[in-house]
N, C-alpha and C positions, 0 to 999 in steps of 0.2 A: 491677761484678762481671760474671761470665759471663752473657751472655744466649743465647737458643736459637740465634741466628745464629752463635754463637761455638763451637757443638758441635764442628764438624769441625775447626776450628783447634786446639781444645784436645786432641782425640784425636790429631791430628798431632803436637803438641808433646810428648804422652806415649808416642807409638808408638816402639818400639824401645829404650825405656828401661828395660824390665825390670819394668814394672807388671803386676801380675797382676788379671784381673777380679774384681769384688766377690765375696766368698764369703758367701753367705747362710745358712750352716749352722752347727752346732755350738752347744754351751753350753746353758744352762738359762734359759728366759724369766724376766724379772724381774717381779715383782708390780707392779701399777700403783701401789699405795700407797707404793712405794719411790721414786716419782719425785721426788727432791729435796725431801722434806718431813720435818718434824718431826711427832711423833705429835699434839701439841696443836693443830696448825694445820690448816686445810682442805686437803684434797688437790686438786691441779690437775695439769694435763698438764705433767709433767716439772718442776714447780716445787715449791718448798716448800709441802706441804699444811698447813702453817701458813698463794718465788723471787719554716790547714790548709795546715799547709803543703799539705795536700791541698785546702784551701779555694781557691776560685777555679778549680777544675777544672769546666768547664761540662759539662752532661749529654751533649752531643753528642760530647765528645772520647772517643777509644778508651780503654777501661778497661785494655787489656793492653799499651798501647804503651810501649816503652822500659823494660820493668822489668828492672833489672840482676840478674845472678846473685847478687850479693853479698847480696841480701835473703833468701837460701835458707839453711836449716840445714845444707845439705851443699854441698860445693864442686862446680863443674861437672865436675871430672875424676873425683870419686868416683862409683862405680855407685850407681843408685838402689836402695833396699831392695826385696826381693821376697819372697814367701812368704805364709802365711796371715795374716789379721787378728787383732787382739785377740779372744780369745774371749769374747764377751758375750752369746750367745744368739740365736736366729733373730729377724729383723725382725718387727715388729708388722704392717707393711703390705708384705709381700712382692711384692704386684702392682705397687707403684711402683718402676720401675727407675731407676737413676741417669741423669742427662742426659749425663754424659760419663764416661769411665774415671777411676777414682780419686776420684770424688766422695764416696764412702762407703767404709768398711771397708779403710782403707790398711794395707799390710803392717805387722805388728807389728815394732817396733825395740826394742832393749835398750841402755840407757846403759852405756858402757864405764867411765865415771868413777865411782868409789866415793864415796859421800857419807855424811854423818851428820846426824841430826836432833837438834837441841837444843831443849829446852823452856824457852823464856825466862820465861814467866809463865803463870799459870792463873787460874781463878776468875772468868772473864768470862761472863756470862749471855747466850748467843747474840750474840757479837760479830760485827760485819759488815765493818769496813773499816780499813786501815792507811794512814797517811801520814806521811812523815818530816819532822821538824823538824831544826834544826842539831844538831850533836853526836851524830847518829844516834838521837836520841830519836824516839820515835813517838807519834802521836795514834791511839788506838784507839777506835772508836765501839761502842757496845752497843745493840741493838735497842730496848730499854726507853727510851732517851733519854739515857743517860750517855755522856760523852766523858772519856777519860783520857789522860794524858801518861805514856809508859812509857820507862825508860831501857834502855839496851842491856844492862843486867844484870838487868832485870826488875822493878825497883822501880815501883810505880804511885802516881800523885799521886792526892789526893782528886779526885772528879768535878768536872769544869769547870763552874762555875756561869754563869747568864745565858742558857742555850740556851732557845728557845721550846719549848712543849709539843708533844708528837708523839702520833699515833694509832698505838699499837703493837699493834693487834690484827692477827691474821693475819700477813700478809707486811709489815705496816706498821712504822713506828718511825723511829728515827735510822739512817740507812743510810750513805752514802758520806761521805768527807771527803778534802779536798785542801788543800794549803798553797798559797796564792797565789803566783804566779811572781815578785811583787815583795815577798815576805814580809820580806825583810832590811830593806826600807824601811818597809813599810806595816803589817806584823804581821798581815795579813789571812788567815783561813782561810775555807773554803767548804765547805758540807755540804748533803746531801739529806736530806729526811724527809717523812713522811706528815703532812700539815697538817690539822688538824681544821678543818672549815668548816661554816657554816650549810648544811644540806642534804646533807652527806656529807664528803668529803675529797678530797685530790689531792696530788700530789708537789710540793714547793717547794724551791727552792735558795735559801739564805741565805748571808750572808757577815758576818764581824764581826772586830774586832781581838782577837787572843789576848793577854790580860795574863798572863804567865808568873809563876811563883813558888810559894810553899808552898801558897797556895790560889788555883789558877788560875781565871780567869774569862774571859768574852768581854764585849766593850763595843761599842755601836753597832750592834746587830744590824740588818741590812737584808736583807729578802727581795727578791731580783733576778729571780726567775722563778716562775711559778705555772703548773702544768699546768692546762689548762681544756679542757672544762668540768668542773665539780665534780660528782662522782658518788659515790654511797655503795657502796663496794667495799673489801675488805680485801686485795685481790689485785691483782698485776700493774701495778705503778706504775714499774717499771725503777729507776733511780736512781743509775747511775754517771756520775761526772764525770771528764773528760779535757781537760786544757790543752794547747793546741798552742803551739809555739814563737813564733808571731806574736801570741800573746796571747788567742787566742779560746777559748771554752770550749764543749765538746760535752757535752750532757746526754742520757742515754738513757732512753726512757719506754716503759712497757708500755701495753697496751690494756685494762686493769682487768679481763679475763678474762669477766666477765659479758656476756651477748649485746648488751646496749645499748651497751657499750664496745667490744666486738670489732668490730661493724660500722663502727666509726669509723676503723680502723686505716689504711685507704687515703684517708680523707677529709681533704683539706687544711684543712677548716674546724675541724679538732680536733687537739689535741696527742696524742691517744692513739695508741700504736703507732708513735711517731716517734723519730728522732734530731733534736734540736734544737741550734742553734749560736748562741751569744749572745757579746756582749762581757762582761768581767768585771763591768761595772756593771749588766749586764741589758739594755742597749741591743742593737738588732739590727745586725749586720754588713751593710754596704751591698752586698756580693757574695753575699748568701744567694740560693738559686735560686728562691724563690717571691715575691719582692718585687713582681713585675709582676702578680701575681694578687690582686686586691683582696679576694677572699673567703678567701685562704689564711692561716693563721697565719704571720707573717712570720719567726718563729724557725725554722721547719722546714728541715731539711736533706735527710732522706730519709724515705720512708713505708713502710707496709706490714710493720711488725715486730710480733711478739708480746709478748715481755717480755725486755728486754736487760739482764742482770745482770753481763756481762763486757764490758770495753772497754779498748783500749790503743792506743798508736801504735807503728808499726813503725820500722825504721831510717830509712825514707824520710819519717817524720813523718806516714804516712797512718793514718787511723783504722781499726781492725778491731774487730768485736763478735762475741759469741756469744750466741745468744738462746735462750731456753727454748722447746722444741716442746711439742706435746701428748704423747700416747702415741706416741712416735717423732717424729723431726723436730727435734731440736736442730740449730741451723744456725750455722756460721761464715760470716760476711760481711764484706766491706769496703765499707761504706756510702759512696756517692758522691752528689754534690750533685744533688738532683732526680730521683733514681731511686726506683723502686717495688719493694719486695722481696716483694710478693705476698700477705702474711697478710691476711685468712684465705682469699683466692681459691685460691691454690695453697701446697703444702706436701707434706711426706714422712710425716705422721703422721696419727693418728685420734683421736677421743675416747676417754676411759678406758673408756667402755661399749662400745667397738669400732665405734661409730657412725661412718660416714665423715664427713669434713669437707670434703674436696676431690674433685671429680671428676677432676682430674688434678694431677700435681705440677709441671706447666708451663703457662704461658700467655703470650700475646702481650703485649708491653710490660712484662713483670715479670721481675725478674732471679733467676737461679739462684744458690743457695748456693755458695760455694766447697767446702764440705764439709758433710756432716750425718751425725747419728747416729741410728740405728734398731736397738736400743733406745737410749734417751736416757742421757746423762751427768748431766743436771741441772746446768748450768753456773752458777757464780757466782765472779767474781774472774778476772783475766786479766793476764798480763804477757808481753811479747814480750822475750826475754833478750838483753841486750846487754853484760853483764859480761865479766870477764877470769878470775873464779874457775873458770868452767865453759867452756873454749873449745869443748868438744864441743857445747855447747848454744847456741851463738851463733846468734841469729835464730830459734830455736825459740819456738813458742807454748806457754805453760803456762796451763792452765785449773783452777780449782778445781771438783771434782766432788762434788755433794751425793749424789744417789741412788747414783752409782757409787762413792762413798767412795774418791775417788783423786785424786791430782794427775795430770791428763791432759797429756801432752807431744805436741805435733804438730811433725814434721820438715817443713820447707817447702822448695820450690824453685820459683822463678818465680811466686810466688803461688798455687801448689798444695799440697796435703798429699800428701807421699810417703811417711810413716811415722807411726805413733802408738804410744805407749807409755803404760801406767798405772803410775804410782808410788805408793808408800805405801799399797797396797791391804791389806797386812799389818796395818795400824793400825786398820782398820776404822772410820775417822772421816770425817765429812762435812767436806769442805774448803770453806769459805765464801769465802775471800780468798787471793790470792797476789799478791805484788808484789816487785819486786827492790830491794834495799837499796842504799845508796850505794857499799857495798864490794863489791857483786856477789853477795851471798848472796841466796837466796830466803826470804822470810817468808811464813807461812801463819797463817790463823786457822780453828780448828775450830769448826763450828757445833754447840753443845751447851750445856746449862744450866751445865756447867762447862767452858766454851771455853777453848782453849789458844791461845797465841802460840808458834809454832814457827820454827825457823831452820835451813835446809839450807846445808851447807858441804862442801866436799871433805874426804874422810877422809884 
């Protein structure tokens, strides 16, 4: 990602392209308790108060080199968007200025393509994730610990049996699910969950063979990764899974929110506040960046993150994440091997009480976010569009918004955000998950006691 030494390069990249300076005015401030939380769960900064082919890139390699313009949501010959940003209210921390032009409050854009929203199924109690099986059937997780198979027409199977028990308090429970890259041969699926343990809990990654049928079940459950150390906390364990084309598995982890965990986010002896990278059997890839450090957890890919609930690969198969900030400071990052993203030393937000967290939003040796939000969107779920149903959206980033009750669309060019749009705001529903289906439609989950599975297609 961009470091302080890149500021003038980035400013030069954007100069003359029609970008407007950040607008810090307008709108009505959001209440802190709206930051991505459901009423029954504890409030926390921007999260639910109940939230390589890039591999082998060595830390010393330039992060900006050779990025082709085809990874942008707009083509080079098109003018960059200009004008005011999405009206979201004044920033919580106005004294923190962006490190480079366009790092926050990008111009508002409007989709030209008309679309429709179809409700496929409902009745999910706080659903969390979607993964596609053959024939466009879907696996859908529910926070309490249930996993369902759902047909494209919305028929739900009985809950899949054989899953381990989960700690579903607070932000815990059964979280992400992914279909193994060799599913056609192995039948393996993977999932994340808060694992109850002696002395507390922690995020775990498990895999098992899915036995399909009228009463589906999983067999031969194997835990392939455990977040360590164990800590008693119902908050900030992260939990997104992303497979790469070379068969590696990224797992995103939070820093457990409480101070005892927060202070470990930049500590390589702890998994807290990290992106980790493992093989599908849980072993450690031999090109992971911290293998030469005997004190470091060998699974670590990047450090200094707060709580990562959004992750996806782009068209170049590089990992992107969006992490929950405190009051202000949700961040879009592209985590690279061995790099430090600064939490809790730097950031663009503050505590919900208004107490400062950071002396500065910048610091030596720590990466700047590609983009940040203040006020927050409370992100959860993410996809980078590559389908053909919506040509206008090609290579755009889509993020589920909890507090913002929106599907957030980011228009990209050369790894920078050049436009932002808030979709589905009229529905006033918390968006927990967004994925792209095999046919190019977008599929969403709403976070509610009567959660819905929605589908977006062109009208």
